[in-house]
N, C-alpha and C positions, 0 to 999 in steps of 0.2 A: 504494498500500500506505499502511496506517495506522501510524502509530508506537505500535513494540512498547511493548509492559505494563513499566514497571521493577520493579523487586520490592519498593522501597518503595510501588507503589500498589498491590500485590495486596492484594484484602481481607482482613482481619484483624481481629479483637481487639485495643484499644488497649491497651499493656502500661504498667510503670511504669516508670522509670528505674532503671537499675542491672539490675534482676530481672526487667527485661518481663511475661511471658505466665508468670511460674511459680506466681502463684498463681491462674489461670484455670483452673489444670487440677487434678483433685479427687486426690488420691495417694492414694486410694484405688482408683479406677475412673480411671488416665489417660486407657486408650483406649476409656472411653464418654466421656467429657470431651472427647475427638475430636471423635467419632461426630457426640456432641448442635454442635461448632462447624460439623463440616462440613455438616450440616441447615442450619445459620444462614448458612453465609459460600458454599457453596458447592462443586465440584469441586475449586478452589486456592484454599488459603486461607495466609497469613502467622502465624506467633509467632513475638515478639520474646525471644531466650535472652541471659544475658549473657557466650555467647561468639558472638552474631550472629543473625539472620535463619536461620530454619526455614522449609520450605515443606513441607505436608500434604495428599495429593496425590489424589483419590479418582475422577475423572471417569475411564471409561474412556479416550476415546479419547486424554487428557494421560497415561493407563498404557501405553499403545500406545507411546507414544515412549520414555517412561523406559523401558520394558525389554528396547530397542535396548542390546544389549553392546557396539554400534560407536562409540553417543555419549556412556553412561552406565556408572558400574562402580557395585559395591557399596560402601558406606561404612561403615566399623566404627565405630557414633560409639556416644554414650548407656551405655543397660544393658548391652549387648555389650562396647562398652571398657571398660567398667568391673569387666566380668567378668570379662574376660580378662587384669586388672593384677588382680586379686582371687583368683587363682588357676586359673582355666580356662588359661592360657597362650595359646598363637597354634595355633588346634588347628583342624579345618578351617572350625568358625563363627564365630570371632573373628578369622582373620586378614585381611592385608589381601589382596587379589590378587597385589599387587606383590612381594608377600612370597616367595622363590623355594621354601621349604617349603613354602607352600599348594601349587605345580603339584607337585609334585614329592608329597605327600602323595595329591593328589587322584588321582594317575595309577597309587598301589602301591594304595590302599581301593577303587579301580572293582569289580574283580573280585569281593571279598565282597559285593556287591551286585548278583551275575549271578543268570538264572537257575536255574543251580545251585546257588548257592550258597541261594535261598531255597526249595530244596528239601531242604536239607543241615538249613536253620535251625529245618523242621515240629517235627521231633520236640519237640526243646528247647522251641518254642514249647509244642507239647500236654502237656511236662511241666508248667510254669507253668501255662497253663490249666486243668491238671485239682485244681491246690493252690486253687485260683480258686475253682471249681466245689465241690470238698467241703468246704471253709470255709461257704459260703453252703446248702449239701445238710443241714449239722450245725445249721443256726439252727434256735432256736424258734420258730414263729410271728407271735412277737409282738416279737420283737428287730431290731432297726435296723439297717441295711447304709451307712457310711459308704461312699457311691458313690467320691467323689473320692481319700480317702485306702486303699480297696482295690483299683483301677484304680492306683494309685501304686507300690505294692505288686508289684503283674504287673506293672508296665512296668518298671520297675526290675530286676528281679530277669530278666527276658527278655531284657533288653541286657546287661545284664553275666553269664550264663552261654552266650547266643549270642554275645558277642563276643570274653568276655577266660575263661572258661571259670571263673567265679566265683559261689557261691551265696553271696547278702545272708539266703535264709533266709528273709525278711520276713514269710510269710505262720506261721513258727513263734514270732514275737515278739513279747509285748505293747505291745511301743513302737518305736518307728522306728530301722534300723540307725545306729550313730553316723555312719558315711556320710553319710546322709539326712538325719540333721539340720544336719551339716556344708554340705553343699550346698544348702539350704533356704535356711540363713542366708545364704550366699553371693546365693544370685539375688537374694532381698531385698534385703541392702543393694547390692546394685549397681544392682539397680530405684532404690532411694532415692538413692543419690549421683547419678543422672543426672538430679533434681529437685532437686538442694541446689545453692550458690552454692560456689566452692571453698573459702571459710576457713568455711565449715558440715563441710567434711566433715575439714578441719585440725584442727577443735575436737573432733569426736568420737573422742576418743581412743579411748574404753572399745572404741567400733564398730572403730576398727582393730584394737584388738587382737584383739581376737576373730576379726574375719576373716582380719588374720595365722596364727591358731593351728586358724582350718578349712583353710585352703592348705593349713597343714605334715601337717595328718591325713590332707589328700584326696590330697597326693601321697606322701606316706609308705605309705599302703595301695594306691600306684597302682605305685610304684617295687616293692615287695612282689610284685605280680603278674606285674612282668616279672622280677623275679629268678628266681620259681620258676621262669617259662615258658624263662629262659634254661637253668638249672639241670638240665632237664629234656630238654636238647637236641637229638636226632630222634628221642627218643619222642614230643618235643610236639607237639601240636597244631597245624597250620601252616594250614587252611582257614580258621581265625574271624578276627573285624580284627587279633586282638594277633598273631596266628601271621603273618599280610599284613605288619603294619608289623616283626614282628623279622626274617623273611629275605625282604621282597620291594626288588623293586627298581627306581625307576623307567624307563621305557624309554628317554624323552627324555635324562636326563642320568646311567645307568649308577650311580649314586646311593643309598643307604638312607636309612634315618630317624636322628637322633641318640633315646637317651635320652630325653632333657630335651622331644623334640617329640614320644614316640610316650606320656610321661607326659599333655601337655596334647591329646592327641587322647584318649586313653584318658576325663579328667576331661570332654572336649567333647560325648566320645559319650553317658558315663554322663546327663548334663545334658541334653541336648538327644534324646536316645533314648529318656526315659521323661518325661519333661516332655509336651510336644506327646500324645502318644499316651494318656497317662490321661486328659488334657482334654479327646480327643476322643470316648472311650469316654465319658467321664460328660457329655458335653453329646448325645452319638447315644439314651444312655440317657433325658435327660430328654425330646427331642423324641419318645420313643417313649410316655411318659409321654401327653403332653401329646394325642398324637395314635393314638387307638383303633384308626382304620381304616389307619395306614400300619402299625399294629406288625400288626393280625390280615393282611394282603398279607407283613408280612416271614416272620410266625411259616409262614405257607404256605408260604412258596418254603425254609425251611429244614427242616420237615418233608418238603419233598417229595427235598431233597439229600442231607438228612444223615438223616432215618428217625430209628432207631436208633443209629445210629453213635457210639460212645462217642469214640472219636478220629477225630477228619474225617483224609479223604487231602488233601495239597496240590492235587489236582482237584478235591476237594467242594469247599475252600473257596474256591475261584477260579469256581465255579460258583453261587456267592452273589453275584450281581448286585446284585439290588436293595436285600441288607444293603450291598453296597458302596453303593449308590447313595446309601442314607441316612448311610452316616458322609460321602461325601461333600455332601452337602445339609447335617450340622451343620457340616461344615470351613466351608463355604461363607458359613452366619449369625454361627457363630464361631470362624474361625479360632485356633486355640490359638496359634499365632505369627502376631498379628495386624498385624505393620506389618514392614515391611523397607525400610532405607535406601540413598540411591544418588546418587550426585554426577555431574554434567554432566564428562567429560575434557575441556571447551575452552568457549568462552563457547558459549549456543548461546540460538534460540525453540523453544518448546513453545507446540503450538494455535495456531501461525501467530501468537501475538499477546502472549505472556510470554518477553520477558528474562528467561534462566537465567545469570550469571556462571560461569564454571568454579569447579568445588567445594565450589559452593553444595550443602548440605544439604537432601533431599528426600525426604520420608518419606511408601511407599504406604500409604494405610492400606486394608487386606484389608478388614476389613468393609465397608465403604462402599462400594468397589470393585464387591462382590458384592452390592450394593442397589443397582447403580444400573440404573434403572427401564427405558433404553434396553437394555440388555442381557437385561436379567431378565425385564421387561412388566411389568406395575400391579400383579401379587402377588407382588414382590422382597422384600418384607418378611416372607413366608408362609415356612413351614417344608412344603418340597416337594419330594419326592425325583426327579422327572419332570423338576425343572430340570435334575438333570446325569446326565441319560438320555445315552446313550453317543452316542446318535441326535441330542439336541440340543445336545450339549457338539461334535459334529463338525461344525455350525450358526455354531460361535460362535471367535473370534480365541482363541486358547492362552493371551492373555496378561489376560481379564477374567477366569481362576478360577485366582488367583493363593494356594493356603493353604500352599504347601512354599517359596516366593521365586521369585527369576526365573532364569533364563539360567547363565552357569557357575556359577556361586555358590548356586542352587537345592539341597533341601538332600538331600544324596547319600542318605540314607533313608530316604527314603519308600516305596519298593516294599515295605522291611522295618516301615514303622508300619503300611501299609494291608494289610499281610497278617498282622498281630498281633492288629489293628484287627477282621476279616471273620470272623477265625475266634472271635475270644473272644464278637463280639457273635452270631454265629451260635449256640456254646455255648450260650451264654445263655441266647437266646432257645426253643432246641432244647431245655432243661431247667425252665426258673423262669417262673411267672408274676409281675407285677411290682405293685408296692402303692402307691401315691402318698397314704400312712395321713396325710399331714402338708398335702395340698395345697400341695407345695413351688412357690413364687415366684422363678423365675430372680433368683440374684444373682452376679456376678461376681469372683472373686477372681483380680488379677493379681501376675504378677513379675515374668518376663519374656517370660511366657506366661499364656493365661488359662484358667481353668476352673469349673466351677459352687464355690459356696463353699456348704460347709454341706448339702450335699445329698444329704438321709436316704430310704432307702425300706425295704420293710418284704420278700421272698422268699416266695412256696409253691413248691414244687415241683409239676410237670406231672405229676399221679396219671396219668392217660391215655397218658403218652410215655415208658413206660420207657425204660429204657438198656440198651442190652446192655454191661456193661462185660468187658473182655478180661483176662486172669489178670495181664499184661504187657504194658507201654506198649513201644513199639519203639526199639531203640537208634537210636544216631545213624547216618544213614546211611540210614536205610528211605526218604526221600524220593525214592531215585535208584530207588525202583521204581513211584513216582508215571510217573517220565522213560520207565520202561521201557514203561508203558504205554500210551503220546503216541506210541512209536516208529511210522514209516510200516510198513504191511508187505512184507513183502521181495516185489520184484519179480524174476521167472523175469527169469532172464539169455536174452540172447536173441542171434544172429550180430553180430558186428561190424560194422559198414560205414564207422566211423572219420570221420565228420562235427563238424567240429570245435564242442566247447560248454563254453564260458568261462563260468565262476560266479565272479566279484565279488562281495565284503561287502566293507561296512563296520560296525566293532562294537566300542567298548568293552568291554562286560560279556560277551561270548560266546554272545550269545543267536543275533544275525544268523548271527556263525560259523558254528556250531553249523547252522542251517538252510541257509546253504551248504553245507556239507561233507553233510549226508544227501542235498540235492539232488544235487553233483557224484558222489555211490556209487548212486545208483540209476541216476544218466546214464551210467555205465560198464554197470551192467547193464545197458542200454537199443541198449548197442553204440557209444556216442558215444567219440569223442578230446576227454577232458574236462582242461581245465586249470581250475585252482582258485587265485584268491589277494587280497589284499587291493585296494580299489579303487586307493591311490595307488602299488601296483606295477606299474601298468598303465596310467600318465598320459601323454597326448600322443593319446587315438584308441582305439575299442573296433573290434574288427575285422571285417571285411567279408562277411567268411561264415563260414555256419555261424550258430549263434545263440548271444547273451549273456545269461546271466542276470545281476540285480544286485539283490541282496538287502542290504540297508541299514535302519538304525534310526538315529535321530536321535536327540539328547541336549540335552535342552531347549530344542528347536528348532536346534541345530548340529551339525552333521555331527562324525561321531565321528572320533576321533583320525588314522588309517589311509584317513580317506575325506575329509580337510578340504581336500589339496591337486588330488581329484580334481573334488570337485567346486566349490572355483573354479573350475577348467580346464571345466565343466561348459556356468556362468554367462556366462561368457564368448563372447558371441557371433559374435566371430572363429575360435573354436575349432568352431562346430557343423556335424557332418557329419552326412550320412546314414545313418551307423551308427547311427544313434539307432531306424531304421526295426524295426532286429534284434535292439533288445532286451524283455526284460521286466524290469520292476520288481518286488523284492519287498520292500514295504516294513512 
């Protein structure tokens, strides 16, 4: 075996004393600078920083290893660390995995992102989407739309309303809400500090004063939300993010979250929950403008699925499969969270040749991972939604498409973001023609996320597609209608024969448990003697008589919490039994 390549010998640009490669990275477009270096130096290269060496990785084979949670963990550094210190606190996205409050908050906040919760959020998502549609419908033909600005208004208002019952009313303001201004300044300063020497940060006294004022303003607003919700007592909403945090208890520890951490979670959700989705919608619209064939195909799907429906249902939104592909392809080329940081838990070797010491910072450069020709083919740099068709993705490793991070630290709200984005893009295609009157050329704006900069278009109502506007929007909870529509038809009861039927589930968000419950009910109606329960409650062996159905989800490639011990037992060859022959798995 050849001697592993030491970190000092990994290729990369030559740095200057003390400052390293700081000046090799364009401060206005840092990720585009890194993409250029990846093209020059290959799938792994080294940067020098005042804090030491950092490795930038984009090769699919290397990323496959780095996504292994048993060997690597999330590293909270750079802009995220500055964001934590600058006002966001230790929220889900900014906390270390070893922080006990991260695990507690993660467990409590799984349920607000379940399938049922997604249905419950639909009326509020429609409320805000209709505000965007109304604004664009009332524009004069020669007026422009600032796409990223309007998408920011939309996505911020949506996460605030769905998550915390608060209305920023951004579409009724001439200027941004003061919270947004404070948040944008905080994001920009956090990213700026990631490229500064410590002495530079200390000398920028005015910037420090501003970030402290912004932090205090955001804290005060969120503290007010928490106080108002507590004052509502039993009458307050309990199903949204804030309600779950105030009343939720971690099943592992039996403990809830302190108010200071709830505040941190609220701020990080407001930041992460709107910045990435607004950028995604902006990139998707840009891509559609530049590809008329994809636009036509998407519009045909929308016309077929939505028709003249003004307020699409949960079921209709999830039938917009090609629209979903467009959004995923936009995320492939321009992931709005363009990288994630990892660190090895111990000294290790990756790619069978690169020796990486414990704790070394590694950045997975997602835009270049998503352009790896060995995975995506010779047209990897081209926008083509067929790249991310479900049948295409099924043939690939889950670690080659990483727009939402990886493993246990992947974005908990990605289903929320995609549902909102599909709904909004579908409604825009249903109602408008888009005019690229300036022949816009893509320019990237970077804070902690990426989005098109100064992207302006004109819109025209589709006169040939009138919309049936209802008299009133549905109230919260009407998403349950869609759920009821998907219920299995009733099964006629038969004579009980008593054959044992075990229906065992693994479920974090409740969806797999719900499927198992339906199967158990149907089994009872068909005369079986049914036992239903979590997989971990039946550790040690599967029944050998009758039949067993396993209904299990996966969470970022990991088993659900109530199936982890069962999966470990199942993987052990010493415990394998012939009982598996009578088992049906539903995944």
